[in-house]
C-alpha positions in Angstrom: 0.0 0.0 0.0 1.4 3.4 -1.0 1.9 6.2 1.6 -0.9 8.2 0.1 -3.3 5.1 0.4 -2.3 4.6 4.0 -2.9 8.2 4.9 -6.3 8.1 3.1 -7.2 4.9 5.0 -6.4 6.6 8.3 -8.3 9.7 7.4 -11.3 7.7 6.4 -11.2 5.9 9.8 -10.9 9.1 11.7 -13.7 10.7 9.7 -16.0 7.8 10.4 -15.3 8.0 14.2 -15.8 11.8 14.3 -19.1 11.4 12.3 -20.4 9.0 14.9 -19.3 11.4 17.7 -21.8 13.9 16.3 -24.6 11.5 17.3 -23.2 11.2 20.8 -23.2 15.0 21.1 -26.8 15.2 19.7 -27.9 12.6 22.2 -26.5 14.6 25.1 -28.3 17.8 24.0 -31.6 16.0 23.4 -31.5 14.3 26.9 -30.6 17.6 28.5 -33.3 19.6 26.8 -36.0 16.9 27.5 -35.2 16.6 31.2 -34.5 20.2 32.0 -37.0 22.2 29.9 -39.9 21.6 32.4 -38.1 22.3 35.6 -39.2 25.4 37.6 -36.9 28.5 37.6 -33.4 27.3 38.5 -30.2 28.6 40.0 -26.9 27.1 38.8 -24.4 26.8 41.7 -20.7 26.3 41.1 -17.8 25.7 43.4 -14.8 23.5 44.3 -15.0 19.7 44.2 -12.2 19.6 46.8 -13.9 21.1 49.8 -15.5 18.5 52.0 -18.2 18.4 54.7 -17.1 20.4 57.7 -15.5 23.1 55.7 -17.1 26.5 56.3 -17.8 26.9 52.5 -19.4 23.5 52.3 -21.8 24.4 55.1 -22.4 27.8 53.5 -23.3 26.1 50.2 -25.7 23.7 51.9 -27.5 26.6 53.6 -27.5 28.7 50.4 -29.0 25.9 48.3 -31.6 25.2 50.9 -32.6 28.9 51.1 -32.9 29.0 47.3 -35.0 25.8 47.3 -37.3 27.3 49.9 -37.5 30.5 47.7 -38.9 28.4 44.9 -35.8 27.8 42.8 -34.6 24.4 41.6 -30.8 24.1 42.2 -28.5 22.8 39.5 -24.9 21.7 40.3 -22.2 19.8 38.5 -23.3 16.7 40.4 -20.0 15.7 41.8 -18.4 16.0 45.3 -17.4 19.0 47.3 -19.5 22.1 46.9 -21.4 20.5 44.1 -22.6 17.9 46.6 -23.3 20.6 49.2 -25.5 22.4 46.6 -27.5 19.3 45.8 -27.8 18.3 49.5 -29.1 21.8 50.5 -31.6 21.7 47.6 -33.0 18.4 48.8 -33.4 19.8 52.3 -35.8 22.3 50.7 -39.0 21.7 48.6 -37.6 22.3 45.1 -35.7 20.0 42.7 -32.1 19.1 43.1 -30.4 18.6 39.7 -26.9 17.2 38.9 -25.2 17.7 35.5 -22.5 15.0 36.0 -19.3 14.9 33.8 -17.3 11.8 32.9 -13.6 12.4 33.7 -10.5 10.3 33.3 -10.3 10.1 37.1 -13.9 9.2 37.4 -15.9 11.8 39.2 -18.4 10.2 41.6 -21.9 11.5 41.4 -23.2 12.6 44.7 -26.3 11.0 46.4 -28.5 14.1 46.5 -29.9 14.4 43.0 -33.6 14.3 42.0 -32.6 14.6 38.4 -29.2 13.3 37.3 -27.8 13.7 33.8 -24.4 12.3 32.7 -22.3 14.1 30.1 -19.1 13.1 28.3 -18.5 16.6 26.8 -17.9 19.7 28.8 -19.3 22.0 26.1 -22.7 20.2 26.0 -22.9 20.3 29.8 -22.0 24.0 29.9 -24.9 24.8 27.6 -27.3 23.1 30.0 -25.9 25.1 33.0 -26.7 28.4 31.1 -29.8 27.5 29.1 -32.4 27.2 31.8 -30.7 29.2 34.6 -32.5 32.1 36.2 -29.3 33.0 38.2 -25.7 31.9 38.8 -24.2 31.5 42.2 -20.5 31.2 42.2 -19.0 29.8 45.3 -15.2 29.6 45.9 -13.6 27.2 43.5 -10.8 26.4 41.1 -10.2 26.5 37.3 -13.6 24.9 36.5 -15.4 27.4 38.6 -13.6 30.3 36.9 -14.4 28.7 33.6 -18.1 28.8 34.3 -17.9 32.3 35.7 -16.1 33.6 32.6 -18.6 31.7 30.4 -21.7 33.4 31.8 -20.1 36.8 31.9 -19.0 36.6 28.3 -22.4 35.4 27.1 -24.3 38.2 28.9 -21.7 40.8 27.9 -22.0 39.9 24.2 -25.8 39.5 24.3 -25.8 35.8 23.5 -28.0 35.1 26.4 -30.4 37.1 28.6 -29.0 39.1 31.5 -29.4 37.1 34.8 -28.0 37.8 38.3 -24.5 36.4 38.8 -23.6 36.3 42.5 -20.1 35.8 43.7 -20.3 34.2 47.1 -17.7 35.0 49.8 -16.4 38.5 49.1 -13.0 37.8 50.7 -12.3 34.9 48.2 -13.1 37.0 45.1 -11.7 40.3 46.4 -8.3 40.3 44.6 -9.8 39.0 41.4 -12.3 41.9 41.4 -9.5 44.3 42.1 -7.6 42.8 39.1 -10.7 43.3 36.9 -10.6 47.0 37.7 -6.8 47.6 37.8 -5.9 45.7 34.7 -8.9 44.8 32.5 -10.8 48.1 32.8 -7.6 50.1 33.0 -6.3 48.5 29.8 -9.6 48.7 28.0 -10.2 45.0 27.6 -13.6 45.3 29.3 -15.7 48.4 30.0 -16.4 49.9 33.4 -20.1 48.9 33.1 -19.1 45.3 32.6 -18.3 45.3 36.4 -22.1 45.5 36.9 -22.7 42.1 35.4 -22.1 40.5 38.8 -22.7 41.2 42.5 -21.0 40.0 45.7 -22.7 38.5 48.8 -21.6 36.7 51.9 -24.6 35.0 53.5 -27.4 32.8 52.2 -29.9 35.6 52.9 -27.9 38.1 50.9 -27.5 35.7 48.0 -31.2 35.0 47.8 -32.0 38.7 48.1 -29.6 39.6 45.4 -31.4 37.3 43.0 -34.9 38.4 44.0 -33.9 42.1 44.0 -32.6 41.7 40.4 -36.0 40.6 39.1 -38.0 42.9 41.5 -36.1 46.0 40.3 -36.9 45.0 36.7 -40.5 44.1 37.5 -39.9 40.8 35.7 -40.2 37.1 36.5 -37.3 34.7 36.7 -39.0 32.9 33.8 -37.6 34.0 30.4 -39.8 36.0 28.1 -40.7 34.8 24.6 -38.0 37.1 23.2 -35.4 35.8 25.7 -36.4 32.2 24.9 -35.7 32.9 21.2 -32.3 34.4 22.1 -31.4 31.5 24.3 -32.4 29.0 21.6 -29.3 30.1 19.7 -26.8 29.3 22.5 
């Protein structure tokens, strides 16, 4: 077999594999849409997978999720351990739904036991769409690179008008303080974001403050957490 023939054979094999991957991606979107479209207004909560029960931020996340559940919001987390578990646990202590969007990782992430709805994803990008698509608010607890990724994702989508504006609450002011200072001293100062982009998020420290920040956002706009028809059309293009 010639070199060109071998290369063509390899390319054909790769193309076949990638083509079938499309169906796997489609299946994840379809399952996510079908299972999440009918849930009540929801809040996506993000935070570190490494902080375990007994840590002050684990306890804060449980209390925050419970308060949100009692306020009528379903709670959506990444479905794993740490603060994701805390979010689902707190949600189940309240009356609203607890949802986990679990991800398959090389070092298998174990789904926590506090999920009323549990969906399993292989692809980060399909999972990220589900976090945004049905969220009425984001609560960002202390976390690592994954948490920063989700924060940057929602801020970029709102900033560019690719999704509706929703409340984004950074929990624990002391954790985010230096990052917020950097936003101002570097990004605003150098012109990479605008001064008004700093209004895309708020900061709170207690469960009561977090819930109030979300409720005040909609109260001040005299709007429901449920998206309008125009917003639904916008979000269909995520």
